[in-house]
All heavy atoms as a GROMACS GRO file, in nm:
protein
  579
    1MET      N    1  35.386  -1.626  17.066
    1MET     CA    2  35.345  -1.487  17.062
    1MET      C    3  35.205  -1.473  17.089
    1MET      O    4  35.125  -1.563  17.065
    1MET     CB    5  35.378  -1.427  16.922
    1MET     CG    6  35.522  -1.421  16.888
    1MET     SD    7  35.542  -1.318  16.735
    1MET     CE    8  35.551  -1.165  16.813
    2ILE      N    9  35.159  -1.359  17.146
    2ILE     CA   10  35.025  -1.337  17.172
    2ILE      C   11  34.936  -1.331  17.054
    2ILE      O   12  34.823  -1.387  17.054
    2ILE     CB   13  35.010  -1.208  17.254
    2ILE    CG1   14  35.075  -1.226  17.394
    2ILE    CG2   15  34.860  -1.171  17.272
    2ILE    CD1   16  35.080  -1.094  17.470
    3ALA      N   17  34.988  -1.275  16.948
    3ALA     CA   18  34.911  -1.258  16.820
    3ALA      C   19  34.874  -1.394  16.766
    3ALA      O   20  34.765  -1.406  16.702
    3ALA     CB   21  34.986  -1.178  16.721
    4GLU      N   22  34.956  -1.493  16.786
    4GLU     CA   23  34.922  -1.621  16.732
    4GLU      C   24  34.810  -1.693  16.813
    4GLU      O   25  34.737  -1.773  16.761
    4GLU     CB   26  35.048  -1.710  16.739
    4GLU     CG   27  35.158  -1.657  16.646
    4GLU     CD   28  35.287  -1.730  16.666
    4GLU    OE1   29  35.292  -1.825  16.754
    4GLU    OE2   30  35.388  -1.696  16.602
    5LYS      N   31  34.788  -1.657  16.941
    5LYS     CA   32  34.688  -1.717  17.020
    5LYS      C   33  34.550  -1.658  17.007
    5LYS      O   34  34.451  -1.722  17.035
    5LYS     CB   35  34.732  -1.712  17.168
    5LYS     CG   36  34.854  -1.783  17.196
    5LYS     CD   37  34.891  -1.766  17.347
    5LYS     CE   38  35.021  -1.834  17.375
    5LYS     NZ   39  35.064  -1.816  17.518
    6ILE      N   40  34.540  -1.541  16.952
    6ILE     CA   41  34.414  -1.472  16.936
    6ILE      C   42  34.348  -1.513  16.813
    6ILE      O   43  34.408  -1.507  16.700
    6ILE     CB   44  34.431  -1.312  16.932
    6ILE    CG1   45  34.485  -1.273  17.068
    6ILE    CG2   46  34.298  -1.247  16.902
    6ILE    CD1   47  34.522  -1.115  17.069
    7GLU      N   48  34.224  -1.562  16.823
    7GLU     CA   49  34.147  -1.603  16.702
    7GLU      C   50  34.072  -1.479  16.648
    7GLU      O   51  34.016  -1.406  16.716
    7GLU     CB   52  34.049  -1.712  16.738
    7GLU     CG   53  34.110  -1.844  16.775
    7GLU     CD   54  34.008  -1.950  16.807
    7GLU    OE1   55  33.907  -1.949  16.744
    7GLU    OE2   56  34.042  -2.031  16.894
    8TRP      N   57  34.075  -1.462  16.517
    8TRP     CA   58  34.018  -1.349  16.453
    8TRP      C   59  33.869  -1.383  16.426
    8TRP      O   60  33.835  -1.486  16.360
    8TRP     CB   61  34.091  -1.313  16.327
    8TRP     CG   62  34.033  -1.199  16.255
    8TRP    CD1   63  33.968  -1.202  16.136
    8TRP    CD2   64  34.037  -1.062  16.293
    8TRP    NE1   65  33.927  -1.074  16.099
    8TRP    CE2   66  33.973  -0.983  16.194
    8TRP    CE3   67  34.089  -0.995  16.405
    8TRP    CZ2   68  33.952  -0.848  16.199
    8TRP    CZ3   69  34.078  -0.857  16.411
    8TRP    CH2   70  34.007  -0.784  16.312
    9HIS      N   71  33.776  -1.300  16.466
    9HIS     CA   72  33.633  -1.319  16.440
    9HIS      C   73  33.575  -1.194  16.373
    9HIS      O   74  33.527  -1.102  16.441
    9HIS     CB   75  33.555  -1.337  16.570
    9HIS     CG   76  33.598  -1.465  16.641
    9HIS    ND1   77  33.561  -1.591  16.601
    9HIS    CD2   78  33.681  -1.486  16.750
    9HIS    CE1   79  33.610  -1.689  16.682
    9HIS    NE2   80  33.689  -1.628  16.770
   10PRO      N   81  33.588  -1.181  16.237
   10PRO     CA   82  33.539  -1.065  16.177
   10PRO      C   83  33.391  -1.036  16.191
   10PRO      O   84  33.346  -0.925  16.176
   10PRO     CB   85  33.578  -1.080  16.027
   10PRO     CG   86  33.612  -1.225  16.018
   10PRO     CD   87  33.643  -1.280  16.148
   11ASP      N   88  33.312  -1.142  16.213
   11ASP     CA   89  33.171  -1.130  16.225
   11ASP      C   90  33.137  -1.049  16.351
   11ASP      O   91  33.032  -0.983  16.367
   11ASP     CB   92  33.099  -1.261  16.236
   11ASP     CG   93  33.158  -1.352  16.337
   11ASP    OD1   94  33.278  -1.351  16.368
   11ASP    OD2   95  33.076  -1.436  16.398
   12LEU      N   96  33.224  -1.042  16.454
   12LEU     CA   97  33.203  -0.962  16.570
   12LEU      C   98  33.205  -0.813  16.541
   12LEU      O   99  33.140  -0.735  16.612
   12LEU     CB  100  33.313  -0.997  16.684
   12LEU     CG  101  33.302  -1.138  16.739
   12LEU    CD1  102  33.413  -1.155  16.834
   12LEU    CD2  103  33.165  -1.159  16.810
   13PHE      N  104  33.284  -0.780  16.442
   13PHE     CA  105  33.305  -0.630  16.415
   13PHE      C  106  33.206  -0.585  16.312
   13PHE      O  107  33.185  -0.462  16.298
   13PHE     CB  108  33.448  -0.604  16.366
   13PHE     CG  109  33.558  -0.638  16.462
   13PHE    CD1  110  33.626  -0.758  16.462
   13PHE    CD2  111  33.579  -0.550  16.567
   13PHE    CE1  112  33.718  -0.794  16.555
   13PHE    CE2  113  33.673  -0.579  16.659
   13PHE     CZ  114  33.742  -0.700  16.658
   14ASP      N  115  33.135  -0.669  16.249
   14ASP     CA  116  33.040  -0.630  16.140
   14ASP      C  117  32.893  -0.663  16.186
   14ASP      O  118  32.807  -0.658  16.104
   14ASP     CB  119  33.068  -0.697  16.015
   14ASP     CG  120  33.203  -0.652  15.956
   14ASP    OD1  121  33.237  -0.540  15.987
   14ASP    OD2  122  33.269  -0.728  15.889
   15SER      N  123  32.875  -0.693  16.317
   15SER     CA  124  32.746  -0.733  16.364
   15SER      C  125  32.645  -0.610  16.373
   15SER      O  126  32.699  -0.497  16.388
   15SER     CB  127  32.757  -0.798  16.494
   15SER     OG  128  32.794  -0.704  16.593
   16PRO      N  129  32.519  -0.632  16.375
   16PRO     CA  130  32.427  -0.520  16.390
   16PRO      C  131  32.447  -0.454  16.528
   16PRO      O  132  32.421  -0.331  16.540
   16PRO     CB  133  32.290  -0.585  16.379
   16PRO     CG  134  32.311  -0.711  16.309
   16PRO     CD  135  32.452  -0.756  16.338
   17GLU      N  136  32.476  -0.529  16.630
   17GLU     CA  137  32.503  -0.467  16.759
   17GLU      C  138  32.614  -0.367  16.762
   17GLU      O  139  32.607  -0.263  16.816
   17GLU     CB  140  32.525  -0.578  16.861
   17GLU     CG  141  32.412  -0.670  16.893
   17GLU     CD  142  32.402  -0.785  16.798
   17GLU    OE1  143  32.491  -0.804  16.711
   17GLU    OE2  144  32.301  -0.856  16.799
   18VAL      N  145  32.725  -0.406  16.695
   18VAL     CA  146  32.837  -0.319  16.682
   18VAL      C  147  32.800  -0.194  16.601
   18VAL      O  148  32.842  -0.078  16.643
   18VAL     CB  149  32.960  -0.387  16.628
   18VAL    CG1  150  33.071  -0.293  16.602
   18VAL    CG2  151  33.004  -0.503  16.718
   19ALA      N  152  32.729  -0.208  16.497
   19ALA     CA  153  32.681  -0.096  16.412
   19ALA      C  154  32.600   0.002  16.504
   19ALA      O  155  32.613   0.124  16.492
   19ALA     CB  156  32.613  -0.145  16.293
   20GLU      N  157  32.510  -0.057  16.582
   20GLU     CA  158  32.424   0.024  16.672
   20GLU      C  159  32.510   0.095  16.771
   20GLU      O  160  32.483   0.222  16.797
   20GLU     CB  161  32.320  -0.065  16.737
   20GLU     CG  162  32.223   0.015  16.825
   20GLU     CD  163  32.120  -0.082  16.895
   20GLU    OE1  164  32.115  -0.195  16.866
   20GLU    OE2  165  32.058  -0.026  16.986
   21ILE      N  166  32.605   0.031  16.830
   21ILE     CA  167  32.700   0.092  16.928
   21ILE      C  168  32.773   0.206  16.869
   21ILE      O  169  32.784   0.315  16.923
   21ILE     CB  170  32.780  -0.007  16.996
   21ILE    CG1  171  32.706  -0.104  17.082
   21ILE    CG2  172  32.901   0.058  17.068
   21ILE    CD1  173  32.780  -0.224  17.134
   22ARG      N  174  32.820   0.188  16.742
   22ARG     CA  175  32.898   0.294  16.676
   22ARG      C  176  32.805   0.413  16.649
   22ARG      O  177  32.850   0.528  16.662
   22ARG     CB  178  32.962   0.240  16.545
   22ARG     CG  179  33.076   0.147  16.566
   22ARG     CD  180  33.142   0.099  16.442
   22ARG     NE  181  33.250   0.016  16.472
   22ARG     CZ  182  33.294  -0.075  16.391
   22ARG    NH1  183  33.238  -0.102  16.281
   22ARG    NH2  184  33.408  -0.148  16.427
   23GLU      N  185  32.685   0.383  16.609
   23GLU     CA  186  32.592   0.492  16.576
   23GLU      C  187  32.557   0.577  16.703
   23GLU      O  188  32.553   0.689  16.703
   23GLU     CB  189  32.461   0.434  16.521
   23GLU     CG  190  32.361   0.539  16.478
   23GLU     CD  191  32.228   0.486  16.414
   23GLU    OE1  192  32.231   0.364  16.378
   23GLU    OE2  193  32.136   0.556  16.413
   24ARG      N  194  32.535   0.497  16.812
   24ARG     CA  195  32.507   0.572  16.942
   24ARG      C  196  32.628   0.648  16.984
   24ARG      O  197  32.611   0.767  17.036
   24ARG     CB  198  32.471   0.468  17.045
   24ARG     CG  199  32.334   0.409  17.033
   24ARG     CD  200  32.296   0.324  17.155
   24ARG     NE  201  32.164   0.262  17.137
   24ARG     CZ  202  32.105   0.187  17.222
   24ARG    NH1  203  32.172   0.160  17.335
   24ARG    NH2  204  31.988   0.134  17.204
   25CYS      N  205  32.742   0.602  16.969
   25CYS     CA  206  32.868   0.675  17.004
   25CYS      C  207  32.876   0.800  16.914
   25CYS      O  208  32.911   0.908  16.974
   25CYS     CB  209  32.985   0.590  16.985
   25CYS     SG  210  33.010   0.468  17.107
   26ALA      N  211  32.845   0.791  16.798
   26ALA     CA  212  32.856   0.906  16.704
   26ALA      C  213  32.746   1.007  16.746
   26ALA      O  214  32.775   1.123  16.754
   26ALA     CB  215  32.834   0.865  16.557
   27ASN      N  216  32.634   0.967  16.780
   27ASN     CA  217  32.528   1.053  16.829
   27ASN      C  218  32.560   1.123  16.953
   27ASN      O  219  32.536   1.243  16.973
   27ASN     CB  220  32.385   0.982  16.837
   27ASN     CG  221  32.333   0.945  16.705
   27ASN    OD1  222  32.365   0.995  16.601
   27ASN    ND2  223  32.247   0.841  16.709
   28MET      N  224  32.618   1.046  17.054
   28MET     CA  225  32.656   1.100  17.176
   28MET      C  226  32.776   1.204  17.160
   28MET      O  227  32.763   1.311  17.221
   28MET     CB  228  32.702   0.987  17.268
   28MET     CG  229  32.588   0.909  17.323
   28MET     SD  230  32.643   0.764  17.426
   28MET     CE  231  32.722   0.849  17.556
   29GLN      N  232  32.862   1.174  17.071
   29GLN     CA  233  32.975   1.270  17.043
   29GLN      C  234  32.917   1.395  16.990
   29GLN      O  235  32.956   1.508  17.017
   29GLN     CB  236  33.076   1.204  16.946
   29GLN     CG  237  33.195   1.295  16.923
   29GLN     CD  238  33.278   1.320  17.048
   29GLN    OE1  239  33.294   1.227  17.125
   29GLN    NE2  240  33.318   1.438  17.069
   30ALA      N  241  32.822   1.385  16.893
   30ALA     CA  242  32.762   1.508  16.833
   30ALA      C  243  32.688   1.583  16.945
   30ALA      O  244  32.694   1.709  16.942
   30ALA     CB  245  32.662   1.469  16.724
   31THR      N  246  32.615   1.515  17.028
   31THR     CA  247  32.542   1.584  17.138
   31THR      C  248  32.649   1.651  17.229
   31THR      O  249  32.624   1.771  17.268
   31THR     CB  250  32.460   1.482  17.218
   31THR    OG1  251  32.371   1.421  17.133
   31THR    CG2  252  32.390   1.550  17.333
   32LEU      N  253  32.760   1.592  17.264
   32LEU     CA  254  32.852   1.649  17.349
   32LEU      C  255  32.915   1.772  17.286
   32LEU      O  256  32.945   1.872  17.352
   32LEU     CB  257  32.965   1.547  17.383
   32LEU     CG  258  32.927   1.436  17.482
   32LEU    CD1  259  33.038   1.332  17.488
   32LEU    CD2  260  32.901   1.490  17.614
   33ASP      N  261  32.946   1.764  17.154
   33ASP     CA  262  32.996   1.884  17.082
   33ASP      C  263  32.903   1.996  17.088
   33ASP      O  264  32.938   2.114  17.111
   33ASP     CB  265  33.025   1.845  16.938
   33ASP     CG  266  33.143   1.753  16.915
   33ASP    OD1  267  33.227   1.745  17.017
   33ASP    OD2  268  33.154   1.686  16.819
   34ARG      N  269  32.768   1.970  17.073
   34ARG     CA  270  32.666   2.082  17.080
   34ARG      C  271  32.665   2.139  17.219
   34ARG      O  272  32.662   2.267  17.240
   34ARG     CB  273  32.533   2.031  17.042
   34ARG     CG  274  32.517   2.007  16.892
   34ARG     CD  275  32.368   1.990  16.857
   34ARG     NE  276  32.302   1.878  16.922
   34ARG     CZ  277  32.307   1.753  16.874
   34ARG    NH1  278  32.364   1.725  16.765
   34ARG    NH2  279  32.249   1.655  16.943
   35VAL      N  280  32.666   2.057  17.326
   35VAL     CA  281  32.669   2.102  17.457
   35VAL      C  282  32.797   2.184  17.490
   35VAL      O  283  32.787   2.285  17.553
   35VAL     CB  284  32.649   1.985  17.562
   35VAL    CG1  285  32.680   2.026  17.701
   35VAL    CG2  286  32.518   1.922  17.548
   36ARG      N  287  32.903   2.134  17.440
   36ARG     CA  288  33.036   2.202  17.464
   36ARG      C  289  33.030   2.343  17.401
   36ARG      O  290  33.074   2.444  17.462
   36ARG     CB  291  33.148   2.122  17.410
   36ARG     CG  292  33.289   2.175  17.444
   36ARG     CD  293  33.397   2.088  17.391
   36ARG     NE  294  33.393   1.948  17.445
   36ARG     CZ  295  33.364   1.839  17.369
   36ARG    NH1  296  33.349   1.845  17.241
   36ARG    NH2  297  33.363   1.721  17.429
   37LYS      N  298  32.976   2.354  17.275
   37LYS     CA  299  32.968   2.483  17.209
   37LYS      C  300  32.880   2.580  17.280
   37LYS      O  301  32.908   2.700  17.299
   37LYS     CB  302  32.923   2.459  17.065
   37LYS     CG  303  33.027   2.407  16.969
   37LYS     CD  304  32.970   2.382  16.836
   37LYS     CE  305  33.071   2.319  16.739
   37LYS     NZ  306  33.012   2.290  16.607
   38LYS      N  307  32.763   2.534  17.326
   38LYS     CA  308  32.669   2.617  17.396
   38LYS      C  309  32.731   2.660  17.534
   38LYS      O  310  32.717   2.770  17.570
   38LYS     CB  311  32.539   2.543  17.426
   38LYS     CG  312  32.456   2.522  17.310
   38LYS     CD  313  32.322   2.456  17.337
   38LYS     CE  314  32.240   2.438  17.220
   38LYS     NZ  315  32.111   2.364  17.242
   39THR      N  316  32.804   2.569  17.597
   39THR     CA  317  32.864   2.603  17.724
   39THR      C  318  32.973   2.714  17.707
   39THR      O  319  32.973   2.811  17.778
   39THR     CB  320  32.928   2.478  17.795
   39THR    OG1  321  32.832   2.377  17.804
   39THR    CG2  322  32.993   2.513  17.927
   40PHE      N  323  33.055   2.701  17.601
   40PHE     CA  324  33.160   2.800  17.574
   40PHE      C  325  33.093   2.933  17.535
   40PHE      O  326  33.133   3.037  17.580
   40PHE     CB  327  33.250   2.760  17.465
   40PHE     CG  328  33.358   2.663  17.515
   40PHE    CD1  329  33.372   2.534  17.459
   40PHE    CD2  330  33.447   2.701  17.607
   40PHE    CE1  331  33.468   2.448  17.504
   40PHE    CE2  332  33.544   2.613  17.655
   40PHE     CZ  333  33.550   2.486  17.603
   41ALA      N  334  32.981   2.931  17.465
   41ALA     CA  335  32.914   3.053  17.426
   41ALA      C  336  32.859   3.123  17.547
   41ALA      O  337  32.869   3.243  17.563
   41ALA     CB  338  32.796   3.016  17.327
   42LYS      N  339  32.799   3.041  17.638
   42LYS     CA  340  32.745   3.104  17.763
   42LYS      C  341  32.861   3.163  17.844
   42LYS      O  342  32.846   3.274  17.901
   42LYS     CB  343  32.676   2.998  17.853
   42LYS     CG  344  32.540   2.964  17.797
   42LYS     CD  345  32.471   2.863  17.884
   42LYS     CE  346  32.339   2.818  17.825
   42LYS     NZ  347  32.268   2.719  17.908
   43HIS      N  348  32.976   3.099  17.852
   43HIS     CA  349  33.092   3.146  17.927
   43HIS      C  350  33.137   3.278  17.864
   43HIS      O  351  33.175   3.376  17.933
   43HIS     CB  352  33.203   3.044  17.939
   43HIS     CG  353  33.175   2.944  18.041
   43HIS    ND1  354  33.181   2.972  18.180
   43HIS    CD2  355  33.146   2.813  18.027
   43HIS    CE1  356  33.146   2.859  18.243
   43HIS    NE2  357  33.128   2.759  18.158
   44ASN      N  358  33.143   3.280  17.732
   44ASN     CA  359  33.182   3.398  17.668
   44ASN      C  360  33.096   3.516  17.686
   44ASN      O  361  33.145   3.630  17.708
   44ASN     CB  362  33.197   3.378  17.509
   44ASN     CG  363  33.314   3.277  17.473
   44ASN    OD1  364  33.408   3.271  17.548
   44ASN    ND2  365  33.307   3.223  17.360
   45VAL      N  366  32.973   3.496  17.688
   45VAL     CA  367  32.872   3.602  17.720
   45VAL      C  368  32.886   3.644  17.863
   45VAL      O  369  32.892   3.769  17.888
   45VAL     CB  370  32.721   3.552  17.693
   45VAL    CG1  371  32.621   3.649  17.757
   45VAL    CG2  372  32.696   3.529  17.548
   46ALA      N  373  32.908   3.554  17.956
   46ALA     CA  374  32.926   3.587  18.094
   46ALA      C  375  33.054   3.671  18.110
   46ALA      O  376  33.062   3.766  18.178
   46ALA     CB  377  32.931   3.469  18.182
   47ASP      N  378  33.166   3.628  18.042
   47ASP     CA  379  33.288   3.702  18.052
   47ASP      C  380  33.277   3.840  17.994
   47ASP      O  381  33.327   3.939  18.060
   47ASP     CB  382  33.393   3.629  17.972
   47ASP     CG  383  33.449   3.503  18.043
   47ASP    OD1  384  33.420   3.485  18.167
   47ASP    OD2  385  33.511   3.417  17.978
   48SER      N  386  33.206   3.861  17.885
   48SER     CA  387  33.192   3.996  17.829
   48SER      C  388  33.106   4.080  17.922
   48SER      O  389  33.134   4.199  17.940
   48SER     CB  390  33.129   3.986  17.690
   48SER     OG  391  32.992   3.943  17.693
   49ARG      N  392  33.006   4.021  17.988
   49ARG     CA  393  32.926   4.101  18.086
   49ARG      C  394  33.012   4.138  18.211
   49ARG      O  395  32.994   4.249  18.257
   49ARG     CB  396  32.804   4.020  18.131
   49ARG     CG  397  32.700   4.004  18.022
   49ARG     CD  398  32.578   3.922  18.076
   49ARG     NE  399  32.474   3.917  17.976
   49ARG     CZ  400  32.372   3.838  17.984
   49ARG    NH1  401  32.357   3.760  18.090
   49ARG    NH2  402  32.284   3.838  17.887
   50ILE      N  403  33.096   4.046  18.251
   50ILE     CA  404  33.176   4.079  18.366
   50ILE      C  405  33.278   4.188  18.330
   50ILE      O  406  33.297   4.292  18.406
   50ILE     CB  407  33.256   3.952  18.416
   50ILE    CG1  408  33.162   3.857  18.481
   50ILE    CG2  409  33.367   3.985  18.508
   50ILE    CD1  410  33.220   3.720  18.505
   51GLU      N  411  33.336   4.189  18.209
   51GLU     CA  412  33.425   4.292  18.166
   51GLU      C  413  33.358   4.424  18.154
   51GLU      O  414  33.405   4.531  18.192
   51GLU     CB  415  33.490   4.252  18.031
   51GLU     CG  416  33.587   4.137  18.045
   51GLU     CD  417  33.638   4.095  17.903
   51GLU    OE1  418  33.600   4.163  17.810
   51GLU    OE2  419  33.714   3.997  17.903
   52ASP      N  420  33.230   4.425  18.104
   52ASP     CA  421  33.154   4.545  18.095
   52ASP      C  422  33.118   4.602  18.234
   52ASP      O  423  33.134   4.732  18.254
   52ASP     CB  424  33.020   4.519  18.018
   52ASP     CG  425  32.944   4.641  17.996
   52ASP    OD1  426  32.992   4.745  17.953
   52ASP    OD2  427  32.817   4.640  18.034
   53MET      N  428  33.087   4.516  18.326
   53MET     CA  429  33.055   4.566  18.457
   53MET      C  430  33.176   4.619  18.528
   53MET      O  431  33.177   4.712  18.601
   53MET     CB  432  32.991   4.454  18.542
   53MET     CG  433  32.852   4.407  18.490
   53MET     SD  434  32.795   4.268  18.574
   53MET     CE  435  32.672   4.334  18.685
   54ASP      N  436  33.292   4.555  18.504
   54ASP     CA  437  33.417   4.599  18.559
   54ASP      C  438  33.452   4.747  18.512
   54ASP      O  439  33.494   4.825  18.584
   54ASP     CB  440  33.528   4.502  18.524
   54ASP     CG  441  33.654   4.536  18.593
   54ASP    OD1  442  33.657   4.559  18.716
   54ASP    OD2  443  33.763   4.539  18.524
   55ARG      N  444  33.432   4.761  18.376
   55ARG     CA  445  33.457   4.896  18.319
   55ARG      C  446  33.365   4.997  18.380
   55ARG      O  447  33.407   5.110  18.415
   55ARG     CB  448  33.440   4.893  18.166
   55ARG     CG  449  33.571   4.836  18.092
   55ARG     CD  450  33.556   4.852  17.946
   55ARG     NE  451  33.562   4.727  17.889
   55ARG     CZ  452  33.468   4.653  17.828
   55ARG    NH1  453  33.354   4.704  17.798
   55ARG    NH2  454  33.490   4.530  17.780
   56ARG      N  455  33.240   4.963  18.399
   56ARG     CA  456  33.148   5.060  18.454
   56ARG      C  457  33.183   5.087  18.600
   56ARG      O  458  33.168   5.205  18.646
   56ARG     CB  459  33.001   5.002  18.451
   56ARG     CG  460  32.947   4.993  18.309
   56ARG     CD  461  32.801   4.938  18.315
   56ARG     NE  462  32.760   4.920  18.176
   56ARG     CZ  463  32.632   4.909  18.146
   56ARG    NH1  464  32.543   4.913  18.244
   56ARG    NH2  465  32.594   4.897  18.025
   57LEU      N  466  33.228   4.989  18.677
   57LEU     CA  467  33.265   5.004  18.814
   57LEU      C  468  33.389   5.100  18.825
   57LEU      O  469  33.397   5.185  18.909
   57LEU     CB  470  33.297   4.874  18.878
   57LEU     CG  471  33.344   4.873  19.023
   57LEU    CD1  472  33.229   4.938  19.115
   57LEU    CD2  473  33.375   4.736  19.072
   58GLN      N  474  33.476   5.082  18.728
   58GLN     CA  475  33.596   5.170  18.730
   58GLN      C  476  33.559   5.317  18.701
   58GLN      O  477  33.615   5.406  18.762
   58GLN     CB  478  33.696   5.120  18.627
   58GLN     CG  479  33.768   4.992  18.661
   58GLN     CD  480  33.858   4.949  18.551
   58GLN    OE1  481  33.871   5.012  18.439
   58GLN    NE2  482  33.921   4.832  18.567
   59ILE      N  483  33.463   5.335  18.611
   59ILE     CA  484  33.413   5.469  18.586
   59ILE      C  485  33.347   5.531  18.706
   59ILE      O  486  33.369   5.652  18.743
   59ILE     CB  487  33.315   5.468  18.462
   59ILE    CG1  488  33.389   5.433  18.336
   59ILE    CG2  489  33.239   5.601  18.448
   59ILE    CD1  490  33.301   5.403  18.217
   60ILE      N  491  33.264   5.451  18.776
   60ILE     CA  492  33.196   5.499  18.902
   60ILE      C  493  33.299   5.533  19.004
   60ILE      O  494  33.293   5.635  19.077
   60ILE     CB  495  33.101   5.397  18.951
   60ILE    CG1  496  32.982   5.386  18.851
   60ILE    CG2  497  33.038   5.426  19.087
   60ILE    CD1  498  32.888   5.272  18.872
   61GLU      N  499  33.397   5.446  19.024
   61GLU     CA  500  33.504   5.473  19.120
   61GLU      C  501  33.582   5.598  19.089
   61GLU      O  502  33.612   5.674  19.181
   61GLU     CB  503  33.601   5.353  19.128
   61GLU     CG  504  33.546   5.227  19.193
   61GLU     CD  505  33.638   5.105  19.183
   61GLU    OE1  506  33.726   5.107  19.095
   61GLU    OE2  507  33.618   5.016  19.264
   62ARG      N  508  33.613   5.620  18.967
   62ARG     CA  509  33.679   5.747  18.926
   62ARG      C  510  33.594   5.867  18.956
   62ARG      O  511  33.648   5.970  19.004
   62ARG     CB  512  33.728   5.739  18.781
   62ARG     CG  513  33.847   5.659  18.759
   62ARG     CD  514  33.900   5.676  18.612
   62ARG     NE  515  33.917   5.544  18.561
   62ARG     CZ  516  33.865   5.490  18.451
   62ARG    NH1  517  33.788   5.563  18.374
   62ARG    NH2  518  33.893   5.375  18.415
   63ALA      N  519  33.464   5.856  18.929
   63ALA     CA  520  33.373   5.965  18.946
   63ALA      C  521  33.360   5.993  19.093
   63ALA      O  522  33.364   6.111  19.142
   63ALA     CB  523  33.239   5.928  18.886
   64LEU      N  524  33.350   5.893  19.180
   64LEU     CA  525  33.352   5.913  19.328
   64LEU      C  526  33.480   5.972  19.373
   64LEU      O  527  33.474   6.060  19.464
   64LEU     CB  528  33.321   5.773  19.400
   64LEU     CG  529  33.184   5.718  19.379
   64LEU    CD1  530  33.181   5.584  19.448
   64LEU    CD2  531  33.079   5.810  19.448
   65CYS      N  532  33.593   5.933  19.327
   65CYS     CA  533  33.716   5.988  19.366
   65CYS      C  534  33.725   6.136  19.333
   65CYS      O  535  33.767   6.222  19.411
   65CYS     CB  536  33.833   5.904  19.305
   65CYS     SG  537  33.991   5.965  19.355
   66VAL      N  538  33.679   6.170  19.203
   66VAL     CA  539  33.680   6.311  19.163
   66VAL      C  540  33.592   6.391  19.248
   66VAL      O  541  33.626   6.502  19.289
   66VAL     CB  542  33.645   6.323  19.020
   66VAL    CG1  543  33.624   6.467  18.973
   66VAL    CG2  544  33.753   6.259  18.928
   67CYS      N  545  33.478   6.338  19.285
   67CYS     CA  546  33.376   6.420  19.369
   67CYS      C  547  33.428   6.436  19.504
   67CYS      O  548  33.416   6.547  19.562
   67CYS     CB  549  33.244   6.340  19.373
   67CYS     SG  550  33.151   6.350  19.216
   68SER      N  551  33.494   6.331  19.565
   68SER     CA  552  33.544   6.342  19.699
   68SER      C  553  33.668   6.430  19.706
   68SER      O  554  33.686   6.498  19.805
   68SER     CB  555  33.569   6.211  19.758
   68SER     OG  556  33.674   6.146  19.690
   69CYS      N  557  33.743   6.435  19.604
   69CYS     CA  558  33.869   6.517  19.601
   69CYS      C  559  33.833   6.661  19.577
   69CYS      O  560  33.907   6.750  19.620
   69CYS     CB  561  33.964   6.465  19.488
   69CYS     SG  562  34.034   6.305  19.529
   70SER      N  563  33.728   6.692  19.504
   70SER     CA  564  33.696   6.832  19.475
   70SER      C  565  33.629   6.905  19.593
   70SER      O  566  33.618   7.025  19.582
   70SER     CB  567  33.603   6.837  19.357
   70SER     OG  568  33.484   6.778  19.381
   71ARG      N  569  33.594   6.831  19.689
   71ARG     CA  570  33.527   6.899  19.807
   71ARG      C  571  33.628   6.960  19.898
   71ARG      O  572  33.728   6.956  19.942
   71ARG     CB  573  33.440   6.799  19.884
   71ARG     CG  574  33.322   6.766  19.808
   71ARG     CD  575  33.236   6.677  19.886
   71ARG     NE  576  33.113   6.641  19.811
   71ARG     CZ  577  33.017   6.567  19.847
   71ARG    NH1  578  33.019   6.520  19.966
   71ARG    NH2  579  32.915   6.537  19.774
   0.00000   0.00000   0.00000
């Protein structure tokens, strides 16, 4: 079996290098989470601005239609 051929080296998993790599990974994950949250927030703001502009455009289009129809 493969499991019988693998030698177990617990010192590899508890080394300072591995601890540093785990810490860097955790920091990178936290950074990615912050960037992801900021990106979603920017998209939400942009989406709300687009919706607002769309509503304003509809109002202007209706007003133009009413003006052109009343002549």
